[in-house]
FIPA-764763 format. One line per field, with one value per residue (C-alpha): residue number from 1; residue in one letter; x, y, z. Coordinates in nm, 4 decimals. Example, Ala and Ser with C-alpha at 12.3 -4.5 7.8 and 13.67 -1.06 7.14 Angstrom:
BEGIN
n = [1  2]
res = [a  s]
x = [1.2300  1.3670]
y = [-0.4500  -0.1060]
z = [0.7800  0.7140]
***
This chain:
BEGIN
n = [1  2  3  4  5  6  7  8  9  10  11  12  13  14  15  16  17  18  19  20  21  22  23  24  25  26  27  28  29  30  31  32  33  34  35  36  37  38  39  40  41  42  43  44  45  46  47  48  49  50  51  52  53  54  55  56  57  58  59  60  61  62  63  64  65  66  67  68  69  70  71  72  73  74  75  76  77  78  79  80  81  82  83  84  85  86  87  88  89  90  91  92  93  94  95  96  97  98  99  100  101  102  103  104  105  106  107  108  109  110  111  112  113  114  115  116  117  118  119  120  121  122  123  124  125  126  127  128  129  130  131  132  133  134  135  136  137  138  139  140  141  142  143  144  145  146  147  148  149  150  151  152  153  154  155  156  157  158  159  160  161  162  163  164  165  166  167  168  169  170  171  172  173  174  175  176  177  178  179  180  181  182  183  184  185  186  187  188  189  190  191  192  193  194  195  196  197  198  199  200  201  202  203  204  205  206  207  208  209  210  211  212  213  214  215  216  217  218  219  220  221  222  223  224  225  226  227  228  229  230  231  232  233  234  235  236  237  238  239  240  241  242  243  244  245  246  247  248  249  250  251  252  253  254  255  256  257  258  259  260  261  262  263  264  265  266  267  268  269  270  271  272  273  274  275  276  277  278  279  280  281  282  283  284  285  286  287  288  289  290  291  292  293  294  295  296  297  298  299  300  301  302  303  304  305  306  307  308  309  310  311  312  313  314  315  316  317  318  319  320  321  322  323  324  325  326  327  328  329  330  331  332  333  334  335  336  337  338  339  340  341  342  343  344  345  346  347  348  349  350  351  352  353  354  355  356  357  358  359  360  361  362  363  364  365  366  367  368  369  370  371  372  373  374  375  376  377  378  379  380  381  382  383  384  385  386  387  388  389  390  391  392  393  394  395  396  397  398  399  400  401  402  403  404  405  406  407  408  409  410  411  412  413  414  415  416  417  418  419  420  421  422  423  424  425  426  427  428  429  430  431  432  433  434  435  436  437  438  439  440  441  442  443  444  445]
res = [m  n  a  k  d  p  y  a  k  d  r  y  a  k  d  p  y  e  k  t  f  p  p  l  p  p  a  p  g  r  a  f  a  h  t  w  w  g  h  a  w  l  r  a  l  e  d  s  a  l  d  g  q  q  v  k  q  g  r  r  y  a  r  s  g  a  v  g  a  v  s  v  r  p  g  g  l  t  a  v  v  r  d  p  d  g  t  a  h  r  t  d  v  l  v  q  e  f  t  e  a  e  w  d  r  l  l  g  m  a  a  a  e  s  g  h  i  a  a  l  l  d  r  e  v  p  p  e  l  v  e  d  a  a  a  a  g  v  e  l  l  p  g  i  g  d  l  d  p  r  c  d  c  e  e  w  d  h  c  p  h  t  a  a  l  c  y  q  v  a  r  l  l  d  q  d  p  f  v  l  l  l  l  r  g  r  a  e  a  g  l  v  a  e  l  e  e  r  s  t  a  e  a  e  a  g  s  p  d  s  a  s  e  a  g  g  v  l  g  v  l  a  s  e  v  y  a  a  a  s  a  l  p  p  l  p  p  p  a  a  l  p  d  a  p  g  q  p  p  t  l  d  t  e  s  g  t  e  p  p  g  l  d  v  d  g  v  e  f  l  a  q  a  a  a  t  e  a  y  r  l  l  a  e  a  l  a  p  a  h  a  e  r  a  p  q  p  g  p  t  p  a  h  d  a  v  r  l  t  a  e  a  h  d  l  r  v  r  s  r  l  s  a  a  s  d  r  d  r  a  a  m  d  r  a  v  l  a  w  g  f  g  g  s  r  a  v  e  v  l  e  e  d  w  n  p  d  r  a  s  l  a  r  a  r  a  a  l  a  s  a  w  p  d  g  a  d  g  a  d  a  g  a  g  a  p  a  p  v  l  r  r  i  r  s  r  w  t  e  p  g  g  d  r  q  l  r  l  g  r  e  g  r  w  w  p  y  r  r  a  a  d  h  w  l  p  a  g  p  p  s  t  d  p  a  s  a  l  a  a  l  d  p  e  d]
x = [3.7367  4.0645  4.1739  4.3596  4.0454  4.0013  3.6374  3.7327  3.5047  3.7451  3.7205  3.3411  3.3714  3.5793  3.3360  3.1233  2.8985  2.7285  2.3524  2.1223  1.7924  1.5335  1.4315  1.1959  0.8796  0.8564  0.7980  0.5947  0.5146  0.6850  0.9922  1.2921  1.3729  1.1497  1.4061  1.6649  1.9509  1.8009  1.7986  2.1604  2.2563  2.0904  2.2563  2.5932  2.4984  2.3413  2.6125  2.8918  2.7695  2.9083  2.6305  2.2883  2.1130  2.2719  2.1422  1.7905  1.7971  1.9105  1.6191  1.3827  1.5505  1.5014  1.1444  1.0590  1.1963  1.5081  1.7302  1.7566  1.8523  2.0942  2.3937  2.5376  2.8757  3.1451  3.2768  3.0350  2.7012  2.6310  2.3224  2.2258  2.0580  1.8782  1.8458  1.5031  1.5995  1.6721  2.0542  2.1890  2.4813  2.6830  2.6859  2.8822  2.9121  3.2031  3.2021  3.5016  3.5031  3.5841  3.9165  3.9253  4.0073  3.7072  3.4777  3.6121  3.5271  3.1829  3.0815  3.2104  2.9863  2.6836  2.7222  2.7529  2.3973  2.1340  1.9006  2.1354  2.1196  1.7426  1.7033  1.9222  1.7275  1.4086  1.5623  1.6288  1.9500  1.9712  2.1039  2.2983  2.4983  2.5952  2.6902  2.8969  3.0689  3.1551  3.3001  3.5236  3.6341  3.4038  3.1726  2.8939  2.6976  2.8703  2.9487  3.0523  3.2748  3.2257  3.0102  3.2585  3.0720  3.1857  2.9853  3.0604  2.9153  3.2578  3.1364  3.3975  3.1453  2.8059  2.6145  2.2372  2.3054  2.5065  2.2635  1.9704  2.1461  2.2009  1.8343  1.7249  1.9575  1.8004  1.4750  1.6611  1.8202  1.4761  1.3717  1.6983  1.9815  2.1996  2.2586  2.4760  2.6651  2.7221  2.8686  3.1033  3.2256  3.0113  2.7136  2.4080  2.4394  2.8022  2.7435  2.4525  2.6454  2.9430  2.7187  2.5535  2.8927  3.0190  2.6982  2.7248  3.0850  2.9883  2.7022  2.9321  3.1763  2.8944  2.7827  2.7536  3.0913  3.2673  3.0748  3.1920  3.5475  3.5124  3.3513  3.0107  2.6692  2.5275  2.1682  1.9467  1.9728  1.6495  1.6908  1.6843  1.3677  1.1888  1.3107  1.1657  0.8275  0.6860  0.7739  0.5765  0.2354  -0.0703  -0.2137  -0.4923  -0.8487  -0.9798  -1.1208  -1.4984  -1.7003  -1.8165  -2.1893  -2.1835  -1.9421  -1.7335  -1.8429  -1.5875  -1.5182  -1.7053  -1.5098  -1.7456  -1.5754  -1.7368  -1.3991  -1.3549  -1.0148  -1.1154  -0.9203  -1.1087  -1.3145  -1.3284  -1.6682  -1.6945  -2.0228  -1.8785  -1.5649  -1.7693  -1.9932  -1.6931  -1.5456  -1.8704  -1.9099  -1.5524  -1.6234  -1.9413  -1.7642  -1.4758  -1.7291  -1.8922  -1.5568  -1.4561  -1.7842  -1.7190  -1.3632  -1.4789  -1.7543  -1.6891  -1.6925  -1.4817  -1.1716  -1.3743  -1.5091  -1.3165  -1.2113  -1.4379  -1.3063  -1.4037  -1.6326  -1.4980  -1.4843  -1.8022  -1.9837  -1.8464  -1.9963  -2.3344  -2.2692  -2.1845  -2.4897  -2.7112  -2.5770  -2.5923  -2.8878  -2.7506  -2.8684  -2.5475  -2.3363  -2.5582  -2.5323  -2.1543  -2.1287  -2.3558  -2.1442  -1.8192  -1.9411  -2.0785  -2.4426  -2.7340  -2.9643  -3.2154  -2.9401  -2.7937  -3.1354  -3.1703  -2.8205  -2.8976  -3.2128  -3.0109  -2.7457  -3.0057  -3.0855  -2.7308  -2.4487  -2.1909  -2.3323  -2.6735  -2.5323  -2.3325  -2.6486  -2.8321  -2.5702  -2.4084  -2.5750  -2.3418  -2.3593  -2.3408  -2.0975  -2.2157  -2.1578  -2.3340  -2.6242  -2.6595  -2.6778  -2.9351  -3.1585  -3.1310  -3.2417  -3.5399  -3.6402  -3.6206  -3.8261  -4.1016  -4.0978  -4.3869  -4.1766  -4.0016  -3.7187  -3.9232  -4.1532  -4.5260  -4.6669  -5.0242  -5.3374  -5.3465  -4.9891  -4.7854  -4.4703  -4.4238  -4.3342  -3.9920  -3.7815  -3.4044  -3.1820  -2.8251  -2.8446  -3.2042  -3.5256  -3.8264  -4.1993  -4.3187  -4.5506  -4.5345  -4.3564  -4.1546  -3.7947  -3.5297  -3.1623  -2.8853  -2.5855  -2.2363  -2.2372  -2.5379  -2.8153  -3.1430  -3.2455  -3.6099  -3.6842  -4.0026  -4.0693  -4.1479  -4.2099  -3.9105  -3.6780  -3.6368  -3.5984  -3.4571  -3.7459  -3.5895  -3.2899  -3.1414  -3.2232  -3.0641  -3.4167  -3.5670  -3.9225  -3.8584  -3.7051  -4.0037  -4.2479  -4.0987  -4.2579  -4.6060  -4.6089  -4.9882  -4.9544]
y = [2.5238  2.3367  2.1678  1.9019  1.7990  1.4177  1.4480  1.4724  1.3054  1.0184  0.9094  0.8737  0.6715  0.4087  0.3731  0.0572  0.1410  0.4535  0.4636  0.7264  0.8362  1.0097  1.3662  1.3950  1.6000  1.9468  1.9454  2.2535  2.2864  1.9643  1.8903  1.7557  1.4943  1.2796  1.0314  1.1101  1.0285  1.2568  1.5403  1.4600  1.4938  1.8375  1.9513  1.8745  2.1087  2.3866  2.3891  2.3948  2.6637  3.0099  3.1902  3.1019  3.2940  3.0672  2.7642  2.9079  2.9831  2.6247  2.4959  2.6967  2.5509  2.1970  2.2652  2.3942  2.0853  2.2480  1.9454  1.6908  1.3234  1.2556  1.0293  0.8641  0.6881  0.6173  0.9530  1.1873  1.3116  1.4757  1.6501  1.9246  2.2130  2.4893  2.8542  3.0169  3.1504  2.7960  2.8113  2.4613  2.4007  2.0829  2.0381  1.7959  1.7232  1.5093  1.2828  1.1023  0.7288  0.4802  0.3010  -0.0786  -0.0771  0.1456  -0.0811  -0.3852  -0.2292  -0.1117  -0.4404  -0.6389  -0.4423  -0.4652  -0.8415  -0.8983  -0.7694  -0.9386  -0.6495  -0.4083  -0.6125  -0.6495  -0.2755  -0.1892  -0.4271  -0.2537  0.0772  0.1886  0.3139  0.1912  0.4681  0.2026  0.1119  0.4756  0.5168  0.1969  0.2908  0.6375  0.4809  0.2723  0.5793  0.5372  0.8347  0.6925  1.0164  1.3300  1.6142  1.9769  2.0255  1.6682  1.7743  1.9228  2.1382  2.1761  2.3667  2.5190  2.8513  2.8708  2.9624  2.8548  2.7679  2.6030  2.7791  2.7492  2.4638  2.2433  2.3232  2.2234  1.8941  1.8232  1.8916  1.6577  1.3855  1.4123  1.2931  1.0033  0.9073  0.8959  0.6336  0.4399  0.4737  0.2547  0.5802  0.6902  0.3626  0.3884  0.7335  0.5843  0.3298  0.0131  -0.0748  -0.2400  -0.5852  -0.6374  -0.4888  -0.7219  -1.0209  -0.9386  -0.8844  -1.2226  -1.3897  -1.2383  -1.3324  -1.6905  -1.7107  -1.5877  -1.8366  -2.1219  -2.0108  -2.0661  -2.4015  -2.7235  -2.8486  -2.5311  -2.5251  -2.8804  -2.7857  -2.4951  -2.7114  -2.5418  -2.6962  -2.8647  -2.8193  -3.0669  -3.0893  -3.0115  -3.3281  -3.5391  -3.3699  -3.4336  -3.7952  -3.8586  -3.7100  -4.0410  -4.2028  -3.9538  -4.0616  -3.9006  -3.5895  -3.6460  -3.5687  -3.2151  -3.1565  -3.1870  -2.8668  -2.7936  -2.7855  -2.4134  -2.1229  -2.1209  -1.9155  -1.6504  -1.6160  -1.3523  -1.0373  -0.8972  -1.0324  -0.7779  -0.7482  -0.3830  -0.4493  -0.3660  -0.0764  0.2540  0.3319  -0.0310  -0.1164  -0.4750  -0.5367  -0.4032  -0.6167  -0.9280  -0.8565  -0.8190  -1.1443  -1.3296  -1.1725  -1.2775  -1.6332  -1.6429  -1.5101  -1.7563  -2.0387  -1.9253  -1.9021  -2.2463  -2.3940  -2.2459  -2.3786  -2.7325  -2.7338  -2.9835  -2.7230  -2.4671  -2.5193  -2.4564  -2.1200  -1.8023  -1.6163  -1.3259  -0.9993  -0.9232  -0.6352  -0.2854  -0.1430  0.0556  -0.2566  -0.4681  -0.2202  -0.3027  -0.6746  -0.6260  -0.4060  -0.6758  -0.9146  -0.6700  -0.6518  -0.3939  -0.0468  0.1101  -0.1136  -0.0415  0.3322  0.3201  0.1215  0.3728  0.6650  0.4859  0.4336  0.7916  0.6806  0.8018  0.5469  0.5488  0.5094  0.2190  0.0532  0.0752  -0.0666  -0.3558  -0.4283  -0.4343  -0.6564  -0.9199  -0.9391  -0.9640  -0.8601  -0.6085  -0.6035  -0.5059  -0.2272  -0.0973  -0.0829  0.1004  0.3655  0.4115  0.5628  0.4895  0.5768  0.2646  0.2786  0.2075  -0.1659  -0.2033  0.0107  -0.1903  -0.5155  -0.3645  -0.2486  -0.5889  -0.7531  -0.5157  -0.5771  -0.9528  -0.9356  -0.7230  -0.7661  -0.5194  -0.2317  -0.1063  0.1211  0.4340  0.3290  0.3582  0.0193  0.1468  0.0480  -0.3112  -0.3881  -0.6059  -0.3955  -0.1390  0.2224  0.2893  0.6029  0.5667  0.8007  0.6693  0.3144  0.3340  0.2589  0.4101  0.3861  0.7462  0.8487  0.4975  0.3296  0.0681  0.0875  -0.1383  -0.0748  -0.2151  -0.3467  -0.3273  -0.7050  -0.6844  -0.8020  -0.6192  -0.5260  -0.4435  -0.1275  0.0168  0.3740  0.4195  0.7775  0.9781  0.6853  0.3916  0.0633  -0.2684  -0.5135  -0.8430  -1.0343  -0.9605  -1.1310  -1.1447  -1.1012  -0.7520  -0.8899  -1.1360  -0.8634  -0.6337  -0.9162  -0.9458  -0.6079  -0.7491  -1.0983  -1.1181  -1.1158]
z = [-1.9066  -1.8551  -2.1811  -1.9797  -1.8003  -1.7819  -1.8831  -2.2489  -2.5067  -2.5864  -2.2207  -2.2525  -2.5712  -2.3908  -2.1037  -2.1407  -1.8454  -1.9732  -1.9157  -2.0666  -1.9143  -2.1337  -2.0513  -1.7565  -1.7906  -1.6365  -1.2612  -1.1729  -0.8057  -0.6884  -0.4826  -0.6702  -0.4066  -0.1887  -0.0525  0.2093  -0.0294  -0.2955  -0.0406  0.0500  -0.3185  -0.3386  -0.0153  -0.1746  -0.4595  -0.2557  0.0101  -0.2508  -0.4884  -0.4175  -0.6049  -0.4685  -0.7467  -1.0086  -0.8197  -0.7979  -1.1695  -1.2370  -1.0276  -1.2471  -1.5600  -1.4312  -1.3267  -1.6748  -1.8503  -1.9941  -1.9188  -2.1978  -2.1791  -1.8942  -1.9564  -1.6435  -1.6354  -1.3790  -1.2692  -1.4385  -1.5742  -1.9059  -2.0469  -2.2848  -2.0989  -2.2875  -2.1948  -2.2168  -2.5601  -2.6815  -2.6671  -2.5937  -2.3556  -2.3118  -1.9327  -1.7142  -1.3440  -1.2304  -0.9230  -0.7768  -0.8515  -0.5757  -0.5757  -0.5773  -0.2083  -0.1340  -0.3383  -0.1556  0.1831  0.0694  -0.0898  0.2051  0.4429  0.2073  0.1603  0.5350  0.5845  0.3693  0.4460  0.2681  -0.0545  -0.0337  0.0221  -0.2763  -0.4992  -0.3766  -0.4877  -0.1297  0.0295  0.3908  0.6175  0.8082  0.4944  0.4392  0.8042  0.8146  0.4880  0.6209  0.9351  0.7078  0.5128  0.2114  0.1528  -0.0603  -0.0835  -0.2116  0.0254  -0.0048  -0.3115  -0.4407  -0.7383  -0.9891  -1.2499  -1.6125  -1.8762  -2.2151  -2.0906  -1.9177  -1.5698  -1.3151  -1.0435  -1.0621  -1.3374  -1.3981  -1.6399  -1.4013  -1.1184  -1.3402  -1.4217  -1.0518  -0.9721  -1.2489  -1.1254  -0.7790  -0.9411  -1.1041  -0.7707  -0.6090  -0.8621  -0.8855  -0.6301  -0.8557  -1.0475  -0.7565  -0.7531  -1.1293  -1.0752  -0.8191  -1.0737  -1.0840  -1.3079  -1.1536  -1.3159  -1.2168  -0.8737  -0.7940  -0.9208  -0.6998  -0.3963  -0.4536  -0.4963  -0.1725  0.0120  -0.1116  0.0025  0.3485  0.3659  0.2685  0.5355  0.7871  0.6370  0.8509  0.7260  0.8273  1.1554  1.2220  1.1537  1.3934  1.6606  1.6201  1.6775  1.3662  1.2548  1.0717  0.6940  0.5131  0.3029  0.6202  0.7399  0.4082  0.3987  0.7446  0.6589  0.5377  0.8707  1.0765  1.2065  1.0475  1.2025  1.4545  1.3421  1.4073  1.7510  1.7848  1.8008  2.1575  2.2256  2.3014  2.3418  2.6579  2.9547  3.0520  3.4247  3.6178  3.7001  3.9652  4.2777  4.5135  4.6768  4.5922  4.4314  4.0751  3.9156  3.9384  3.6298  3.5128  3.3665  3.4845  3.3025  2.9803  3.0010  3.0802  2.7816  2.5488  2.6791  2.6195  2.2725  2.1840  2.2968  2.0879  1.7801  1.8266  1.8470  1.5226  1.3421  1.4699  1.3471  1.0037  0.9991  1.0867  0.8250  0.5412  0.2631  0.4486  0.2329  -0.0858  0.0266  -0.0401  0.2761  0.3643  0.5045  0.8611  0.9533  0.9918  1.3477  1.2775  1.1564  1.4395  1.6856  1.5283  1.5724  1.9395  1.9929  1.8437  2.1079  2.4000  2.6371  2.8796  2.7767  2.9059  2.6823  2.3831  2.4444  2.4681  2.1448  1.9706  2.0829  1.9914  1.6346  1.5973  1.5769  1.7819  1.9387  1.6531  1.3900  1.5829  1.6097  1.2284  1.1837  1.4211  1.2235  0.9007  1.0584  1.1243  0.7527  0.6185  0.8491  0.7260  0.3717  0.5002  0.7200  0.4231  0.2098  0.4896  0.5493  0.2076  -0.0965  -0.3875  -0.7552  -0.9784  -1.2679  -1.6209  -1.6038  -1.2669  -1.3853  -1.7066  -1.5091  -1.2722  -1.5580  -1.7225  -1.3966  -1.3674  -1.7290  -1.6758  -1.3557  -1.5162  -1.8922  -1.9275  -1.8001  -1.4892  -1.3789  -1.4191  -1.7070  -1.6283  -1.7205  -1.7280  -1.5374  -1.4272  -1.5445  -1.3037  -1.3281  -1.0489  -1.1126  -0.9647  -0.9780  -0.9480  -0.7484  -0.7435  -0.6025  -0.4809  -0.6760  -0.4951  -0.5546  -0.6097  -0.3281  -0.1836  0.1012  -0.0922  -0.2057  -0.3553  -0.2865  -0.5033  -0.3123  -0.4510  -0.4850  -0.7238  -0.4902  -0.4215  -0.0667  0.0208  0.2264  0.3703  0.4822  0.8509  0.9593  0.8310  0.7705  0.5380  0.7226  0.5944  0.5529  0.4526  0.3239  -0.0211  -0.3465  -0.6903  -0.8307  -0.7755  -0.8041  -0.5201  -0.3061  -0.3646  -0.2942  0.0568  0.1300  0.0667  0.2192  0.1944  -0.1860]
***
């Protein structure tokens, strides 16, 4: 090691920008870089090292957690790296700092593009910033020979210890690209402040006053717009709801000019279904209590296929919808039946058998106990007792040997089902009371 090296300890002590990162956990079986700039850092190491075996050994050191806390400062990195036998080595990697002129060019380009600043604050390095900086003679990312290794093991090239440090720093760069900028000479707080100052100066240069001086076109001040708001007429009342959905135009012109393969009947059906759905949504939006209701998510494509099938009368359209949603005709008929009782929620209960967590199961058992105080949920209430005997499997409570079933939805409501041949069919709308839901299966009672 060169005794005249500028990385002497007294240089570090004077550096107010030093930042220390705690040791990272071992990384068995994972890549050391996931971002493009992290990979660029590792290429600078791997392309510079003369001994590939030393680099591979350093990668194993880093993967095993041999690198201690990493100190980052302008111009260099420092860490203690331990050999497998526990021997500790003071390890440094030096990186060239930017000159003031280079920083001025880099910050000027970054401030000129608001997206560059936003990306940096989001811990991203925009490739455009690196490319523009390189075109201006500022190499933000290190290249071949830019990572200068120093280690007390006295290897003259990259040793396993400096290679391990570089691999560990690639993980830090993935999380925080400001590490790279600190190495080049500027700490994050000061860097962000200077970028904001430069951005503000550029914005002021394009302000209305400066535009006026330059003969540019003036905009409207926001204060004037707000001041004029009280003078604007009130908004007109909402439009009245039409009596019925609109009727889409017919596409069957019998002219023979339709594109080959176009299913005219299918397109007309979809147009009519869209008009009907738009009418329903408009009616909901114009309802007095609409603003008080929480927005509901729309159906999934598979559930929407059930909705369209429920509205379709053409057997060809129904068959195509069944095939598009991976259901056979019988499965689609069951889904359409469920849709009529509760839309997407009902189809979800029909086709999904979920396993309630402890909290959901506790609430379900409390509801069953409240509905039949004499016993339910698998307890035999005895001859003449009003409580049914139900056996639970996941989210379904079934009458042993019978044809009645209750299904618990994820929203906590109970859905009645009845056995028909080899399938369970939805038999009514849901209820928060399991006794009411089960009673829907025996309307004569």
